N, C-alpha and C positions, 0 to 999 in steps of 0.2 A: 422232440424232433426238429431239426433244423430244416429251414425253408428257404428258398431261393428265388431270384429272378433270371430271365434268361432273353438275352437280346441276340438277335440275329445279326450278323454283319457280313457284308459281302466284299470279297477280297479281288475280285475278278470275275471274267466270264469264259468258259471253254467251249469251243466250236465242235461237237459231239455229233457224229453219224447217228442217226437214230437207230438203224437196222442192224449196227455193230456194236452198239454199246447199250442203249437202253431196253430193247427188245430181242430177246432169243428168237431165232428164223423160225421157231416153231410156231410163234404167235403172230407172225407178218400178217396173217390172215385177218386178225382182230383188231389191227391198228394201223394207223399211218405209220410206217416205218422207213418210208422216203427222205432222203435228204437229211438237213442237219438242223440240231436244236441248238440254242444259245443257253447254255445251263449256268448259272451262278455258281460260285465258289464260296460257301458258306461257313463262317465259324460261328462259334456261340460264347459270348461273354456272360458268365455266371456270376452273379453277386449276392452277397448275403452273408451274414454272421461275420462280419469283418474280413471278408475273403473277397478277391477278385480270381476268378479262375477261367481258363481259357478252354475250351474243346476245339482242338486242331489251331492252326495258325495261318492258313489258308497259301495261296500259291505264289508265283514267281511273277517277275516283270514280264511285259507283252514280248520282248525279244527272246527270251528263254522259252516261254511258253509256246511259242509259234514255231521256234526253229528245232527244238527238241521233243516236243508232246504233241499238242494238237493244232495245226496249223489253222490259223484264223483265231486262236484264242488271245485274249488281251486283259490286260489289267489297267484301267482308267487311271489318269493322274489322281494321285490321293487315295488310292484304294489299297496300297499294302498295309498289312495288319497294323504295323505300329502308327502309320497315318489315320487310318480310321479310329484308332482307340483315341490319339490325340485330339480328333474331333468331338469325341466324348469328354475330354477333359481327364483322360486316364493317360499315364505315361506307361511305357513298358516295364518300367522298374516295380510298378504298383503292383504287377500280376504275381499271385502267391504260387498258382500250380497251372501247369499246363499239362491237359490230358489227351493224348493223341489216338484217335481211332485207329490209325494206321501210317505208315511212313511213306507213303506215295508222295511225289513232288508237290502236289497241289493241297498238301494238308500240313506241311512242314516248313515253309519258309519262314526265314528269320528268327528261328530259335533263339539263336545268340543275343538277340536285343533283350530278352527276358532274364536279365543277369540275377534277379533274386527269387526265380521261379524253382520250383519242384517239377520235374519231368517224368510221366508216367507212360509207359506202352507195354504192350504184351512181349514176355520174353521171346516168343516164337517169332514175332513180327520182326523184331531187332535182330535175331541171329539170321534172319533171311534176309534182311534189308543190308547188311554189312557184307553178305556172300550170296547175291541172287544168281540165278541163272542167266545167261546173257539175254533170254527173252524179256527179262525185266530190269535190265540195265537203264532203261530210260526213265521206267516208273520209280527207281531210287536213286536218279541222276549218278550212276555209278561211275568212279573216277576213270576207268576206261574211255567214257565219251568225252574226257577232258574237263569234267564238272566237279564239284567238290559237293557232297550231298550235305544238305543242311543240318543233317544230324550228327554230323562228324563232331568229335569233341563233347557233346553233350553227355552229362553224366545222369543217365536213365535210372529211375527206379523201376525194375523189370518185375512184372505181374504173371502169375501163372495161374491164370482162368479168373473165377468170379473173384471180385476183392470190394472192399470198401477203402475209397481214397480218403475221404474226410466223411463226418457226419451229414449224412444228405446227399453224398454224391459216392457213386459206386459204378462198376464196370461188370459186365459179362460176355463172354466171349461170342463173337459172330462172324466166323470165319467163311471164306468162301470166295468173296473180292480179293482178299489176300490172306496170306496163310494166317497170321495173328490178327485179323481185325478184331476189334471190340465196339461195343456200344456203352455210352456214358449214360447213366440213370441220373437225373436230377430231380429231387424233390422240392416241390413248390405248394403254394397253397391250395393251387387247385389239382394237384395231382402229379404224377411222376412221368416226366417228360423224357424220352429216349432219344438222345442224338446219337443216330446211327450211320455217321460218316457215308461210307458208299456201299453197305450192305444191301442197298436199294438206291437205285439213282432219282426217280419220281415216285409219287403216289401211284402211279400205274402199277408198278412193280407188286404192288398189294392185293391188285385185283385179281377176284376168281376169273376162270375163264370154263365155266360148267360143260360147255359142249366138248372140251376135250380132257375134261376131268380134272384141270389145273387148279390147285387152291391158291396160287399166287401168279402173277405174270414174270417169268423169271427174265433177268438182265441178259444180256449177250456178251458181256464183258466180266470175266469170272477166272481165277485160279482154280476153282473147283466147284464145279455146278452144283453136285450133290450138296456140299457142304452150303453154298451159297442158298438154295433151296430150303434147306432146314433152318438156316439163320433167318431167312425172312419169315417164315411161318412162326419161329421163336419171339420176333419182335413183334408179330402181330398179336401173338397169345399173351405176350405181357403187357402191352401197352391198353390204354383204358378204350381209347379209338385213335383213328388216323390222324387227328389233330395233336395228339401227343408224341407223333412220331416226326423228327427232323431230319430229314436227309439232306446231306450237304448241297445236291445238285438240284433238289427240286425247286422248279421255278418260282412257285408261289413265296419261296424265302426272299428272293429280290423285293417282292411286295411289301414284306414283314419289314425289311431293312429301311426301304426308300420311306415308309411312313412311320418310322421310329418306334416301331411295335415293340413293347416289352412283354412278355410272354410270363404266366405263371403267376400273377396278381388276380385276385379276387376283384370283381367288379363292384365299384362304390355304389 
């Protein structure tokens, strides 16, 4: 079996309204759903077995994030994915594989810099991304807005459901946030980590609310709430515990990045 390590890398921050993104309106009585949260936009550098793999590539510059997406979102200087990698001594050309959880704007920036990589995404996600309904034009930076999608011209290897990318790296469908969302499983010395993109936003979305018979706390931003609910339940079922679930926007990911934490290694 092949084992890898995982390094969280923050590429910027989204200014996200708690009550319309993180917490479904039916749960507002159980959480502080007022106001905004500053959520990191995290990608994951996976290393091992002579490979360097990225799960997602992160967000845009501040100007685009603020103007077209979430006003108040920003990318600090030096936080674009290629800049963050270079701080670690890794060039974009060294990346062998890029696995995308989905194709929303804050997960796909600078794909063109990874000139030696193979790119993987679910077929259903790609089909919708290149021809979305107008409600999702911003999410995919559709050309009608005067933008060019970051995935334009990328030669994707399209997946149909659960699949193995290479030994020790696999995916399974977790739709709901987007039509073809997938979670990436990484085998490490201490167990399987689930890089789950936006299937859930924060660890609060994993919490039960017994008073109203909820096995999870559903998010408020979704393409299909039933699929989203079932996907979160599936992630909970598969993962050893919460610490093995890695959501893109979970606030604690920023602390891991700030402290240069590498996940998946046994303690010496």
